[in-house]
TITIKE-673437 format. One record per residue (C-alpha): x, y, z. Coordinates in pm, 1 decimal. Example, Ala and Ser with C-alpha at 12.3 -4.5 7.8 and 13.67 -1.06 7.14 Angstrom:
2
<<1230.0,-450.0,780.0>>;
<<1367.0,-106.0,714.0>>;
END
This chain:
421
<<10183.9,7464.4,7222.9>>;
<<10454.7,7717.9,7144.4>>;
<<10263.9,7994.8,7314.9>>;
<<10251.0,7814.8,7649.6>>;
<<10602.3,7914.1,7771.4>>;
<<10541.4,8271.6,7663.8>>;
<<10211.9,8283.6,7850.9>>;
<<10377.1,8145.1,8165.9>>;
<<10656.8,8400.6,8142.4>>;
<<10403.5,8679.9,8103.9>>;
<<10214.8,8562.0,8412.8>>;
<<10539.0,8551.9,8609.6>>;
<<10625.3,8905.4,8501.4>>;
<<10277.1,9023.5,8595.5>>;
<<10303.6,8854.1,8935.2>>;
<<10640.7,9021.8,8994.0>>;
<<10498.0,9363.6,8910.5>>;
<<10196.6,9309.4,9136.5>>;
<<10414.2,9193.8,9426.4>>;
<<10655.7,9487.7,9400.8>>;
<<10371.8,9737.8,9368.2>>;
<<10193.8,9579.3,9664.7>>;
<<10511.9,9615.9,9872.1>>;
<<10525.3,9983.4,9777.8>>;
<<10163.3,10024.7,9885.9>>;
<<10253.0,9858.8,10219.3>>;
<<10506.8,10134.3,10282.4>>;
<<10246.3,10388.2,10171.2>>;
<<10018.0,10249.9,10442.3>>;
<<10294.9,10258.4,10702.4>>;
<<10381.7,10618.5,10625.2>>;
<<10015.1,10715.0,10643.2>>;
<<9946.7,10554.1,10979.8>>;
<<10278.9,10624.1,11150.4>>;
<<10162.9,10975.1,11243.3>>;
<<9872.3,10838.6,11444.7>>;
<<10110.3,10617.5,11644.1>>;
<<10326.3,10912.5,11754.2>>;
<<10046.2,11160.0,11832.5>>;
<<10008.1,11048.7,12198.1>>;
<<10385.1,11079.8,12248.0>>;
<<10393.5,11428.2,12095.4>>;
<<10106.1,11539.2,12319.7>>;
<<10294.9,11409.9,12623.4>>;
<<10627.1,11568.8,12519.7>>;
<<10673.9,11886.7,12728.9>>;
<<10919.9,12026.0,12475.9>>;
<<10649.2,12047.4,12209.6>>;
<<10365.7,12201.2,12414.0>>;
<<10100.3,12110.5,12155.4>>;
<<9725.5,12053.7,12176.0>>;
<<9509.7,11799.9,11990.0>>;
<<9383.6,12081.7,11766.9>>;
<<9740.0,12171.7,11663.9>>;
<<9836.4,11813.4,11589.3>>;
<<9510.8,11767.9,11401.4>>;
<<9610.8,12054.9,11174.4>>;
<<9955.4,11900.2,11125.2>>;
<<9790.6,11570.0,11033.9>>;
<<9568.4,11743.9,10782.8>>;
<<9870.6,11893.5,10608.0>>;
<<9984.7,11546.2,10503.6>>;
<<9646.6,11480.3,10347.8>>;
<<9649.7,11820.5,10182.3>>;
<<9974.5,11712.5,10019.5>>;
<<9805.5,11387.3,9918.6>>;
<<9527.4,11587.5,9756.8>>;
<<9780.3,11779.1,9546.3>>;
<<9980.7,11467.1,9466.8>>;
<<9678.8,11261.1,9365.4>>;
<<9545.8,11529.7,9132.5>>;
<<9888.7,11570.7,8973.2>>;
<<9941.1,11196.2,8939.9>>;
<<9721.3,11152.0,8633.7>>;
<<9896.5,11419.3,8429.8>>;
<<10240.0,11304.2,8545.0>>;
<<10161.8,10943.4,8455.1>>;
<<10051.9,11054.9,8109.1>>;
<<10361.3,11266.7,8050.8>>;
<<10630.7,11059.5,8225.5>>;
<<10476.1,10714.7,8202.1>>;
<<10337.9,10506.0,8489.6>>;
<<10674.4,10357.9,8589.8>>;
<<10858.9,10686.5,8637.6>>;
<<10565.0,10834.8,8829.4>>;
<<10548.3,10532.8,9061.8>>;
<<10922.0,10538.8,9134.7>>;
<<10936.5,10913.8,9192.9>>;
<<10634.9,10924.6,9422.8>>;
<<10761.7,10626.8,9626.8>>;
<<11101.4,10784.5,9678.8>>;
<<10941.8,11119.6,9763.4>>;
<<10714.9,11003.6,10042.4>>;
<<10972.1,10763.3,10189.4>>;
<<11247.5,11022.3,10224.9>>;
<<11025.5,11301.4,10354.9>>;
<<10859.5,11068.5,10606.3>>;
<<11202.3,10970.0,10738.2>>;
<<11295.0,11339.3,10756.5>>;
<<11002.5,11392.6,10997.2>>;
<<11227.7,11239.8,11263.3>>;
<<11430.1,11562.7,11247.9>>;
<<11130.7,11790.5,11310.4>>;
<<11173.3,12029.4,11601.6>>;
<<10818.5,12159.9,11627.4>>;
<<10471.0,12155.4,11471.5>>;
<<10569.0,12386.6,11185.6>>;
<<10861.4,12180.2,11058.0>>;
<<10669.1,11857.3,11110.3>>;
<<10373.2,11997.1,10918.5>>;
<<10589.4,12104.2,10623.7>>;
<<10758.1,11764.9,10605.9>>;
<<10426.8,11579.7,10633.5>>;
<<10287.2,11792.2,10349.9>>;
<<10584.1,11709.9,10127.3>>;
<<10558.1,11340.9,10213.9>>;
<<10187.2,11360.0,10138.6>>;
<<10247.4,11468.4,9780.1>>;
<<10427.8,11140.8,9715.6>>;
<<10174.0,10938.0,9911.2>>;
<<9888.2,11084.9,9711.0>>;
<<10057.0,11032.4,9374.7>>;
<<10148.3,10667.3,9431.5>>;
<<9809.5,10494.8,9452.0>>;
<<9658.5,10627.3,9125.0>>;
<<9981.1,10560.9,8933.9>>;
<<10044.3,10216.1,9078.6>>;
<<9679.2,10116.6,9032.4>>;
<<9689.2,10218.8,8666.5>>;
<<10019.8,10036.4,8608.3>>;
<<9908.8,9713.1,8773.7>>;
<<9571.6,9712.5,8598.2>>;
<<9728.7,9760.0,8258.0>>;
<<10000.5,9499.1,8312.8>>;
<<9761.4,9245.9,8466.8>>;
<<9505.8,9263.5,8186.0>>;
<<9129.1,9263.1,8186.0>>;
<<9067.9,8916.8,8328.4>>;
<<9214.2,8995.5,8670.7>>;
<<9178.2,9372.1,8664.3>>;
<<8903.9,9420.7,8922.8>>;
<<9037.7,9147.9,9153.0>>;
<<9387.6,9294.4,9159.4>>;
<<9258.3,9651.2,9198.9>>;
<<9086.2,9553.6,9522.5>>;
<<9359.7,9322.1,9650.4>>;
<<9634.9,9577.3,9578.4>>;
<<9495.0,9821.4,9832.1>>;
<<9522.6,9561.0,10108.0>>;
<<9880.0,9685.5,10133.3>>;
<<9761.2,10009.7,10295.5>>;
<<9615.8,9848.3,10611.7>>;
<<9896.1,9590.9,10617.7>>;
<<10141.4,9879.5,10641.7>>;
<<9919.0,10040.1,10903.2>>;
<<9922.2,9714.4,11099.8>>;
<<10301.5,9711.8,11092.2>>;
<<10306.4,10067.7,11227.9>>;
<<10063.9,9975.0,11505.8>>;
<<10262.7,9664.1,11603.9>>;
<<10595.1,9847.1,11609.2>>;
<<10463.4,10162.7,11776.2>>;
<<10492.7,10074.8,12144.4>>;
<<10831.6,9892.6,12138.5>>;
<<11000.9,10134.3,11898.5>>;
<<10880.6,10443.9,12083.7>>;
<<10991.0,10290.1,12415.1>>;
<<11335.6,10215.3,12269.3>>;
<<11405.5,10510.8,12038.3>>;
<<11130.9,10764.3,12107.9>>;
<<10881.8,10886.9,11851.3>>;
<<11152.0,10978.9,11590.9>>;
<<11234.3,10608.5,11561.0>>;
<<10898.4,10541.1,11396.8>>;
<<10978.6,10787.9,11119.8>>;
<<11332.4,10657.1,11066.9>>;
<<11187.2,10315.1,10984.8>>;
<<11043.8,10463.8,10664.9>>;
<<11396.1,10439.6,10518.4>>;
<<11344.4,10065.5,10480.0>>;
<<11141.9,10140.3,10166.6>>;
<<11418.7,10313.1,9967.4>>;
<<11676.1,10062.3,10093.0>>;
<<11484.3,9740.6,10020.8>>;
<<11196.7,9793.4,9778.1>>;
<<11317.3,10081.0,9559.5>>;
<<11617.2,9893.7,9408.0>>;
<<11388.4,9602.8,9314.8>>;
<<11130.8,9837.6,9164.3>>;
<<11397.7,10025.5,8970.6>>;
<<11526.6,9707.6,8807.6>>;
<<11206.6,9503.2,8765.7>>;
<<10911.6,9736.8,8709.0>>;
<<10822.2,9767.8,8339.7>>;
<<10664.6,10062.3,8167.7>>;
<<10292.9,10052.4,8111.3>>;
<<10177.6,9923.8,7771.0>>;
<<9981.8,10249.3,7742.0>>;
<<10231.3,10495.9,7586.8>>;
<<10286.6,10834.6,7754.8>>;
<<10115.3,11125.6,7590.5>>;
<<10126.3,11496.1,7659.3>>;
<<9792.0,11649.7,7745.7>>;
<<9677.5,11946.2,7945.9>>;
<<9516.2,11879.7,8281.2>>;
<<9217.2,12091.7,8182.5>>;
<<9159.3,11869.7,7879.6>>;
<<9159.8,11561.0,8098.0>>;
<<8906.4,11718.0,8331.8>>;
<<8682.7,11798.6,8035.7>>;
<<8703.7,11438.0,7921.1>>;
<<8623.2,11306.8,8268.5>>;
<<8323.3,11537.1,8293.3>>;
<<8207.1,11468.0,7939.5>>;
<<7864.0,11340.6,7848.3>>;
<<7795.1,10999.3,7995.0>>;
<<8070.9,11028.5,8253.4>>;
<<7957.0,11328.4,8453.0>>;
<<7759.8,11141.1,8717.9>>;
<<8041.0,10893.0,8776.3>>;
<<8292.9,11179.6,8797.4>>;
<<8081.6,11339.0,9072.3>>;
<<7954.1,11040.6,9269.6>>;
<<8281.1,10850.8,9295.7>>;
<<8482.8,11143.3,9442.2>>;
<<8200.0,11228.4,9684.5>>;
<<8196.8,10868.3,9804.2>>;
<<8574.2,10873.7,9844.3>>;
<<8547.3,11201.4,10038.5>>;
<<8312.5,11071.9,10309.7>>;
<<8470.6,10728.0,10346.0>>;
<<8825.1,10867.1,10358.4>>;
<<8705.4,11118.6,10617.6>>;
<<8602.9,10832.9,10844.6>>;
<<8900.6,10608.5,10769.4>>;
<<9178.6,10864.2,10812.9>>;
<<9003.7,11037.4,11100.8>>;
<<9010.5,10710.3,11290.0>>;
<<9365.3,10630.8,11181.3>>;
<<9482.3,10964.4,11320.9>>;
<<9282.9,10983.2,11642.6>>;
<<9189.2,10629.8,11750.1>>;
<<9491.9,10583.5,11982.7>>;
<<9422.2,10920.5,12147.6>>;
<<9049.3,10843.1,12171.8>>;
<<9115.6,10512.0,12345.2>>;
<<9364.8,10673.1,12584.8>>;
<<9093.7,10923.4,12676.4>>;
<<8876.0,10623.8,12761.9>>;
<<9132.0,10498.2,13012.2>>;
<<9357.1,10268.7,12808.7>>;
<<9738.0,10282.6,12807.4>>;
<<9944.0,10359.9,12497.1>>;
<<10017.5,9993.6,12422.3>>;
<<9650.3,9899.7,12447.9>>;
<<9540.3,10198.6,12241.1>>;
<<9780.4,10098.5,11963.6>>;
<<9634.5,9747.5,11978.2>>;
<<9297.1,9897.9,11888.1>>;
<<9464.2,10066.2,11589.3>>;
<<9611.2,9728.9,11494.2>>;
<<9267.0,9565.9,11507.1>>;
<<9124.0,9839.7,11285.1>>;
<<9409.2,9790.7,11036.4>>;
<<9372.3,9412.6,11037.9>>;
<<9001.7,9450.9,10968.3>>;
<<9086.3,9678.6,10677.6>>;
<<9338.5,9428.2,10539.2>>;
<<9088.7,9145.0,10571.4>>;
<<8823.7,9362.0,10408.0>>;
<<9045.5,9432.0,10108.4>>;
<<9099.2,9060.9,10053.5>>;
<<8737.9,8956.6,10116.8>>;
<<8582.5,9218.1,9889.2>>;
<<8820.7,9141.4,9603.3>>;
<<8590.8,8861.8,9492.0>>;
<<8290.5,9095.0,9485.3>>;
<<8474.4,9345.1,9265.8>>;
<<8395.4,9128.1,8964.3>>;
<<8021.2,9178.7,8985.9>>;
<<7871.4,9492.0,9143.0>>;
<<8141.5,9674.6,9340.7>>;
<<7928.1,9980.4,9410.4>>;
<<7636.0,9778.6,9547.1>>;
<<7860.2,9573.9,9774.5>>;
<<8039.5,9888.4,9887.7>>;
<<7707.4,10042.9,9990.2>>;
<<7636.0,9742.4,10213.1>>;
<<7982.6,9766.3,10370.3>>;
<<7936.1,10135.9,10445.0>>;
<<7608.9,10058.7,10622.0>>;
<<7777.0,9792.2,10836.4>>;
<<8065.2,10027.3,10922.4>>;
<<7824.6,10304.0,11021.8>>;
<<7629.9,10067.8,11249.9>>;
<<7954.8,9949.8,11410.8>>;
<<8067.5,10309.7,11474.0>>;
<<7735.6,10384.5,11641.8>>;
<<7794.4,10078.6,11857.7>>;
<<8137.9,10210.9,11956.5>>;
<<7976.3,10541.5,12054.0>>;
<<7693.8,10405.5,12269.9>>;
<<7846.3,10092.0,12426.5>>;
<<8086.8,10109.2,12723.7>>;
<<8456.0,10101.3,12634.2>>;
<<8576.8,9745.1,12606.1>>;
<<8233.9,9599.6,12527.7>>;
<<8260.9,9440.7,12183.1>>;
<<8521.8,9702.6,12094.4>>;
<<8750.3,9464.9,11906.1>>;
<<8483.9,9303.0,11683.1>>;
<<8323.2,9641.0,11615.5>>;
<<8656.9,9787.8,11507.9>>;
<<8710.6,9489.6,11279.9>>;
<<8376.8,9563.0,11112.8>>;
<<8468.5,9931.2,11080.2>>;
<<8800.9,9838.8,10916.6>>;
<<8633.9,9599.1,10674.1>>;
<<8362.3,9850.9,10589.6>>;
<<8562.9,10168.7,10545.2>>;
<<8870.2,10037.0,10367.7>>;
<<8679.0,9764.7,10185.5>>;
<<8462.2,10038.2,10038.3>>;
<<8768.9,10219.4,9909.0>>;
<<8896.5,9903.4,9743.5>>;
<<8566.7,9846.5,9567.0>>;
<<8536.9,10206.3,9449.4>>;
<<8891.7,10196.7,9309.7>>;
<<8803.9,9870.3,9131.8>>;
<<8489.4,10027.2,8985.2>>;
<<8678.3,10331.9,8860.1>>;
<<8964.5,10120.8,8719.2>>;
<<8729.3,9915.6,8502.1>>;
<<8499.7,10206.6,8417.0>>;
<<8752.2,10421.4,8230.9>>;
<<8932.3,10318.6,7914.7>>;
<<9311.5,10284.0,7918.0>>;
<<9384.3,10644.2,7815.5>>;
<<9168.2,10787.1,8095.7>>;
<<9227.9,10531.5,8370.0>>;
<<9515.1,10707.2,8548.4>>;
<<9335.6,11042.1,8526.4>>;
<<9006.8,10889.4,8644.8>>;
<<9173.5,10731.3,8946.3>>;
<<9365.1,11051.8,9020.5>>;
<<9044.5,11258.4,8992.6>>;
<<8850.7,11031.1,9227.5>>;
<<9128.8,10984.8,9483.7>>;
<<9247.0,11345.7,9459.9>>;
<<8909.8,11501.8,9535.8>>;
<<8840.2,11226.0,9785.9>>;
<<9156.2,11321.5,9974.9>>;
<<8983.5,11642.2,10078.7>>;
<<8792.6,11422.9,10323.7>>;
<<9124.4,11299.8,10458.6>>;
<<9242.2,11662.5,10479.4>>;
<<8942.4,11762.7,10688.1>>;
<<8923.5,11460.0,10918.1>>;
<<9233.6,11507.4,11140.0>>;
<<9161.4,11877.8,11189.4>>;
<<8790.2,11828.7,11261.4>>;
<<8863.8,11535.6,11493.1>>;
<<9125.2,11736.5,11680.1>>;
<<8885.7,12028.6,11727.7>>;
<<8613.5,11798.6,11860.3>>;
<<8849.2,11626.4,12104.6>>;
<<8994.2,11959.1,12219.8>>;
<<8654.9,12127.0,12255.3>>;
<<8521.9,11869.8,12498.5>>;
<<8234.9,11676.0,12332.7>>;
<<8455.3,11371.7,12374.8>>;
<<8509.9,11036.7,12216.2>>;
<<8142.5,10953.9,12169.3>>;
<<8086.2,11261.3,11953.1>>;
<<8384.9,11165.7,11736.8>>;
<<8253.7,10813.7,11678.7>>;
<<7909.1,10950.2,11590.4>>;
<<8062.4,11197.6,11346.4>>;
<<8246.6,10919.7,11165.2>>;
<<7928.6,10709.2,11170.8>>;
<<7736.6,10991.0,11001.5>>;
<<7992.1,11038.4,10723.4>>;
<<8006.0,10663.1,10662.0>>;
<<7626.7,10651.3,10638.6>>;
<<7647.7,10930.5,10379.7>>;
<<7882.3,10707.4,10181.9>>;
<<7623.3,10429.7,10192.2>>;
<<7364.4,10661.8,10036.6>>;
<<7602.7,10791.2,9768.8>>;
<<7701.9,10437.9,9675.1>>;
<<7338.4,10339.7,9646.6>>;
<<7299.9,10616.0,9387.3>>;
<<7623.1,10503.2,9219.4>>;
<<7489.9,10149.7,9187.2>>;
<<7199.2,10290.2,8983.6>>;
<<7453.4,10371.6,8715.0>>;
<<7480.4,9995.4,8658.4>>;
<<7118.6,9988.0,8548.2>>;
<<7112.2,10314.7,8353.0>>;
<<7401.9,10216.1,8133.1>>;
<<7660.3,10477.7,8231.3>>;
<<7840.7,10207.0,8426.4>>;
<<7755.9,9844.0,8374.4>>;
<<7979.2,9575.8,8524.1>>;
<<7888.4,9217.7,8442.4>>;
<<8066.0,8885.1,8468.6>>;
<<8078.4,8605.4,8219.4>>;
<<7889.4,8282.7,8280.9>>;
<<8206.4,8134.0,8424.9>>;
<<8248.7,8432.2,8656.4>>;
<<8610.9,8463.4,8551.3>>;
<<8611.1,8780.0,8346.1>>;
<<8489.2,9135.7,8366.7>>;
<<8342.6,9350.0,8093.6>>;
<<8223.4,9706.8,8099.5>>;
<<7942.0,9811.4,7868.8>>;
<<7823.4,10164.4,7829.4>>;
<<7582.1,10338.1,7598.2>>;
<<7819.6,10634.7,7601.6>>;
<<8196.7,10654.0,7539.4>>;
<<8418.0,10589.4,7837.8>>;
END
């Protein structure tokens, strides 16, 4: 009886941490997608004189920064603690995204997007590790998947605000809105976020890599990043170029941003829907979602514009982002506490190389002339590759390297392995 008030207080503290971290992920999603909303305006701005290929390279610089930030996140979280890493990365990407409003050309915009990307890339691994460790094992996989719903929610906000804000304040206005994060969420995070129960420890990055690639973990350390690579290629390629692709098909800016909104809403819905499946076999479910997303992208390529476009984009959003949520959940429950932040950083860091390549490759394809259909087919092919990789990853469940099972009540998650995690 005496433990009941303490248990309730602990649940309230956990809920507060999850809510604040989710809000930070929402701003992460906004800052990621905001670039795609301003690309059409930058292409139409005579003062910039840029091509899709140039803006694709600029977009890739942000993801290159995310690659560096994600890889560094694990070591920083171990040395500084999860809380300090989360706060620093959030402040970093918010301020540098806002500074993009001051860019005077592709070079300055690219540098600022790279710097913002380092914070964007560092946040998700650190915040995922913090939330998982504060929430405890019972809700770990559910919260891992649900937490990432903040990314498409933030993207949806960017898509909704794009047309009116650009009409009122021009494209710089979209970047200035990133200051809402430091002004509203950061003070709450600074005062309410606790430190992780896993104590900081100094360790060399090379030692962490050796542990991640150790016996029994090697296949997971290869398959998970490869899956993240191909699915992030499709997701961020679409997030960068979908408005431009729809404009090329005859739609106005407002309508093209509506398509981006539909894609983001599908991703948000996917994150919530798949959270329940994260308790059982996340890799198997993710493989199915990748297959559905690939089929929907093929439909977008072969059907006339406007024919089933909205429902197909919803399926693509559910499939691509839902897959990411499930893979993050699988990684979060696969690694033990001491390796969780590094495992997430390893998977998301290497996976970000797909996000690095996607804007540049998409820009080259659109500039070269193959058109929108070729872009959709490219993203369909990479998503199909993710389906195959996830099918191989699900075999780890049966071989014992990764085994995720639920209790009879379906309320808990355990990980069993014949080798150390």
